[in-house]
N, C-alpha and C positions, 0 to 999 in steps of 0.2 A: 312467386312471379305473377307479374301483370296479365290481364286478359287482355289490354288494348294499350298499345303504346300510341299517343297521341303526338304527332311531330307538328309543333307550334303552338306559341301560347298566346296568339292574337284572340279576338273574340270569338272566333269561330272554334278553335281548338279548346279554348276554356270551356265553352259552353258545352260542347261535344263531351268533355271530360265529367262537367257535373251531370250532365244528361245519363250517360251511361253508368256512372257510379250510383245514381240514385235509383237505376233500375237493375241494379245486382253485380255490376262488373266492377274488377279490381283494374284502375287505371293509373299510367303513368303518362306524365306529361314533360316533353323535353323541351328546350327553346334554344337555340344557337345565339341570340343575343344575349350577353352577360349582364346587363341591365334593363328594366321593365320599361324605362321611359324611351318614347319615340314620338316624333310629331305626328298628332292626330290627323288622319286623312278624312276620317268619317266626322260628321257631326249631328248627324239625325237618327232619332230611333222612331221607328214606325209603331202604329198602334198594334198590328198583328205580332210584331216582334215583342212588343212587351207582353202580350197574351201568352205566347209560348215560353216566356222566361217564368212567368209567374208562378208556376208549380217547382220552379227551382229555388224560390223563396227569396229572389232578390230584387224584385219588382221595386219595393218600397225604397230600398237603399238607392236604385237609380234614380227614381222619381225626385229623392230628396236633393240630387244633383242637378236636376234637369229644369229647364226653362218650358214648361209646359202650357204657357201662352206666349209664344214669340210674337212680337211686334215687328213688323217689316215695312220698311219705306222702299216701293217700287219706283224706280226713276225710269221715266219713258220720255225721252227726249227732256224737254224743260218741265215736264209735269212729274210731280211727285204724287202717287197714291199711297195712302196709309192704310193697313190693314192688320189684324191680330188673328193668328190663327190657332183659335181656342174655341173649345166646345163646338166641335163641328157636328152635322147632323148625322150621328153614327149612333142611332140608339142601342145597336145590339152589341156594345163593347164598352167595357168600363174605362176605356182609354181612347175617349174621343177627341186626339188632339195629335199635332205633331210635336216631339219632344226634342229640343236642342240639348245635346248631351255630347260632350268629346269623346272620342274613342279610348282615349287615355283613362277616364274616369269609368267607362264601362269595364275596361281590362282590370281595373283594380277592385271594382266591386266583385267581379267574377272571380279573381283570384283569390280574395279574401274568404268568398264563398267555399272556394275549393280547400282551403286551408283550414275552414271550421270543420271540414270532414276529413280532415288528416291526410290531404293530398298536396303535397308541395312541389310547385312549379321547378324542375331542373333546370338551371339557367347554365350557358355556356357550353351545352353540348349540341354536338352537329352530328345529323344523320349522314353517313357518308354512301351507306348502301342498304339495300332493303330487298327482299326476295320472297315468294310465295313458293312454297314446296308442296301445297297439297294438303300436308298433315297440319301445318302452322306456318307462320311468318317469321322469318329471320331478320334481324337487323344489326347492322354495324354502326356503332357511335364512336365518335371522339371528342374527347376533352382534354383538359390540362392533365388530367390523371393517366391518359393514354387510350389506348384503343378497347373498346367492350363489344362483345356479341351477345345479342339476347335473342331470345327465342319467346316469342307469344302468340296466341290465337289470331289477333288481329293489329294491322297497323293502318291508322288513319293520318293521311297527309294533308294537314291544315298548315301547310307552308308555302303558301302564297303562289304569285304567279309562276315563279321559276321553281317550282315544286320538285325535289329530290325525289319524293315518292312517286309523283307521277312518271319522272324519267325512267325510275328503277322498275316500275309496272311496264312500261313500254306503250304507254298511253298516248296518243296523239294530240294535237293541241291546234285546231282549227279556228282561223279568223284571219285578222290582219291588223297591222298598227294603224292608229289614227294618224293624220297630218295635223293634228291639233295636239297641245299639251296644256296642263293646268300648272299655274304659278300659285305657289303657297308661300306665305310670310305672316310672322308674327310682328306687329309694328304699333307704335303709338305716333298718332297724327295729332296735328296743331293747325291753326289757321283755316279750319273749316267754315265755310259759308255757304248759304244757299236756302231754298225754302224749307228743307227738312235739315235740320241740325244732327248729323249722327256722332256728335262728339260724345255724348252721354253713352254709358256703358249697358244699355238696356235693349237699344232698337238694331236690329240688322238691317243693311242696306242692300239692295240689289241694283245695279245700273246695267241697264240694256243699251248696248252700242253695235255700231257697224260692225266691229272686228270681234265682237265676242261679249260674254256677260262679266261683270265682276262682282264679286259678293264681299261684303264686310262682316264678320260676325263679332259680336262681344264675347268672345270664347278664346281669345289667345292663352295660350299657355304660357309665354314668356314676355307678353306685352299685351297692351289694351285689346287690340284688334287681330283677329285672324283674317288675313286676305286671301281670296281665292279667286283666280281670274283664269279665264280661257283665252288662247291665242294660237296663233299658228306655230307650228312647231320650229325651232330654230335649229334643230338637229344637235347630234352630238351628245345625245344623253345616253347612250350605253344601251343596254338590252334589259336594265331592271324596269320593266313596265309596271305602272303602279306604285313604285317606290320612288321616294325623295331622292332627287339627282343632284347635281351642282347648283352651287348659289346662285342666286340672279342679282346682279349689280343693283346698287339702290337707285341709279339713275334710270334704270327700266323700270323699276317698280314706279317711281315718281311719273314716268312717262304714261303707265297705266293708268294711275289715277287722274292724271291731268288730260287724259283721252277721254274718261268717264266723264269729266267735267265736275268732279269732286270738289276742286277749289281748296286742297288740302295738301301740307307739306308733311313729308316723312320727319319727325322729330328723333325717332330711335328705332333701328332696325334690329331686333333680336336675332331672326333668322330667316331663311328664305331658301326655296328649292325649286326646281322644274321637276314636273313629274312626267314623263312618258306615258302615253296612254296606247291602250289595243281594247280589241273586241275579239274574244276568243273564248271558245267552249269545247271542252275534252269530249270526245265522240263517247266516251262512258266513264262512268263514275266508280268502277269496281273491277278489279281484275284478282279472282280468289280471295284471298286474305287482305289483299291492299285496297283501300279505299282514298277517296278523293273529297273535300269538302271545301267551301268556300272559294276564296281566289285560285286555290290550286285545281279547281274544276271549271271554274267560269271566270273571266275577268271583263268587267264593265266600263263603261265610261262613268264618270261621276253623277250624271244627269239623272234626277229622282232619287238618289241616296240609296243605291240598291245594296252596293259592296257589302258594309257590315251587315246590313238587315239580311240580306239573302245567305249570307254565310251562317249567321246565328240559326237562320230557320232549316237550312241543311242540316246542321248540328242537332237540332232538336229532333228531327226527322230520323236520322241515323242513329243516334245515342241511345234510344230505347230500343232498338233493333240488336244493337250489338249487347247492350245490356242483357236483355232477355236471353239471347243466344248464348251469351258466355255463361250465364248464370244456371242455365240447364244442363243436364247431365250430357256429356259426349260434346263439349264445344270444340274439342280438339279433334275429333273424328273427322277423318275427310269422308266419310260415307255420306254421299248426297248432297256434299257442299255446294259443288256448281249447279245444282237445281235447287237450291235453298231457296223457296219463295219468299221468306220474309227478307234476307239480305238483298236478294234481287229487287225487291220492290224497291230500295233506297234508290238506286239508278233510274228505273221507269218513273218514279214519282217526281223526283226532284230534277232530273235532267230536262223533262218536259217542261216544269216551272222555268228553270234556266233559259231554255230557250225562248221563251215566252218573254222573259225579263230583256234578253238579249235584243228582241224588236223593239221593247218599249224604249230602253235606254238608247238604242242606236236613233232610233226617231228623233227622241227628245234632245240627244246631243247635237244632231245636224241641226236643229232650229237654235241650240243655244250656243254653238261655237263655231260651225262650219263657216268657212270664208268663202263660201260659194256666193254667186251673185244673188240667188234666190234667198237663202236665209239672211245674208247681210241686209238686202232691202226689206226683209220683214222686219228685222230689228231696228233698222234705221229710219225706215220710213213708215212701215204699216203700224209698228207698235204705238210710237207717239202718235199717230192720226187717230187710233183705236182707244187712247187711254181716256178720255171722257166716258167711254162706256165700261171701263175695267170696275169702278166701284160698283155699279148696279150688277155685273157678274159676280162679283165677290158677295155681295148681298143675298145671291142664291145659294144659300147653304147646301142645299141638296146637290147643287152641282159640283160644289168645292169638295162635299163629303164623297160623291162618287168617285171624283179623282184620286181622291186619297185612298178609297176601297181599292182601285185597281192598282195604285203605286205600293201600296204597303200589303199586298198577297192577301187581303182580306177575300179575295174573290177566288184565290187559288183552291182548286179541288183535284181531288186523286179518284174520279168516278171509275176511272178506267183500270185502276189498280187490281190485282189479284187478291188484296187484302180487303176489298171493298165488297161485301156480302150482302145479297138480299134475302133474307129468312122468309119463311112461309107461316102464315100469308103475310103479304107485304102491307107494311104499315103507311097508310095514307097520310098527307099532310105533316110529314115529319121531314127533317134534312135528310138528304139521299146518302147511302153510304159513299164516302169519300169526300163529301162535304165537310167545311169547317162547320163545328157547333157553335150557333150565334148563343150570345151573353144573355139569355133571356131572364126576366124576373118569373121566380119559381117559388112554390112553396113546400116544404118537407115536413110539415107537421106545426109550423110555427110561424113567425113572420114571414113576410116575402122577403128573398134575398136574390141576388144574383148568381145565375148557375155557374158561372166561372169561379167565383169565390169559393162555392162548395166543392169544386173539382181540382182546386189549387194545390195539389199534391200530386205525387208520382204515382203512376200505374194506369191500369184500363178501369173505367168506370160505368157501370152499367145503370142506366136510367129508366125505372120502371113506372108507366102509365099508374093512375089512382088505383084501379081495380085489376091490375097484372098479377098473375100467379107469382109467387116467389121463384127465384132461380133454382135450378137442382141443387141439390145439396153439395156436390163436388164442385160446383163452379167456382163460388168466392175463395179466394186464395192469397197468399200474402202480397200479391200485385193486383189485386181485383177487388174492387168496393161496389157496393150496391145502395141505389138511393131511390126510394120511392117520391114521385113528385105527385103530391096530393091535389093540387091544382090544374092537372092534366087528365081530363077523363079518358078512359079507355084502358085496353089490356095489352098493349104494345110494349115495345122495349127497344132501347137504342143501346149499344156498346161504343163507348167512346175510347179513341186511342190516346195514349200518353201526350200525343202531340196537338191534341184537340180536335180531331177530324173523327167523324162517325165511322166506324169500322163495319158495324153490323146493325141491322134494323130488323124487326119482325112486327107483324100484327097482333101475334099472342107471343106467351115465352116459348119460343121453338127451342125446346131444350136440345135436341140433337144438333141444330145448326148452331145455336151458340156454342156448345162444347167443342164442335169442329172448328169454328173460328177461332177460339181461344187457344186451341192446339195449334193452328195455323200459325199465330202469332208467337207461340212459344208462351203464354200467359195463363195455360191450364193448370189447375191445382195439382201438385205431385200426389 
């Protein structure tokens, strides 16, 4: 029997299954879609997302498929600003860049990683009911073989905006639809003219206009270019927010290109879709044994590329907590489940982060797509007038890097989480409990190395300063490893969670405090 039933095999569900499996849980992944292919809606991986995926052993495969130095032609009226988003001023990460990568490719890499662990995605299986009974979760599944009822400790809904798990859990869905929509298409273009020729397959193009933005990425799945444009919603798209809806006539797509001033004609249209959008947040991400992650918990506009990235970071946060809980004795006992600090921390940590993402994406989408008087004027009049200053702004690498820090969640912290504990005495000059651990250059007795490379494996990591006492004999266990940083003078200790955030710190090895914290998160040695 599985410990965790993961509903949905998008990037969120696949990541959660990997993280939970690598931290001791037996997982089962079901997906309603019979085939893996669907048009990619997400095209960007953020630095922080690559960091949290690294311990799962998939980062090299992802980077092998990605464009880590994307060139962009930014069209502001008649002016074109050329830039390359590579080697940003982010010294504390091994991934100082934005990576262009299709969601389809991310899903393929994650699916292969799961298969390598003996976990196969079960396709063509629909969840029709789920409930929490205190002792466990129960789910009713439907496939071509009939109806199946399963019982397991936990069910996680990674099943998108129309989440069945969320509905079965009786969790609301606060927010509203947008009056704008996104248009997606894969197409081949001909007859392109202008100061910047986007006919080559290497440079993305962004056109800023009064009616919205139009993007062309050289990442089409069935043709050369992927078009993404914002426009006022034409209505009638149904209720499948965030999902590709009705096709867009070629004449409408050609009008979007003409309105952007591209001067190109569509030679082949492989597919197109309207995507209705909404801005919504679930008031809670957990009810008993039922959990929500990714688009099932929060649904953003596409501005700043949060959807896939936020979902993966939800999954990494929740996966190790479920893994530790399922692998320790009594995972199915109802005793104390409602007060379980470890599992409750997922909601408090990630819902707070999601709320901040909501504010960011809503503001960015207003500037990017709103047809109101002010944003339309900003795009059509102010942006072209400011175009001469844009190269100088982009040359300020620290400014661009700071924007990327905020957008990619490198600045997210969980300082107010019950899992963030300060030991005795306090360790000065180190990341605070709840902070992301920076990727510093360290030594452990040999040549200097990046810290995150040393921690690129599942589990909890204890970082001992050079002169620190060894941890208590009872502490290191199957999910706990210790490293002594010989280039860090002092007697202190940091305990790093499996998702790369500091959980505990102390100015000396506080044995009692450390043991208590490890027991809190379920990583104490048996």
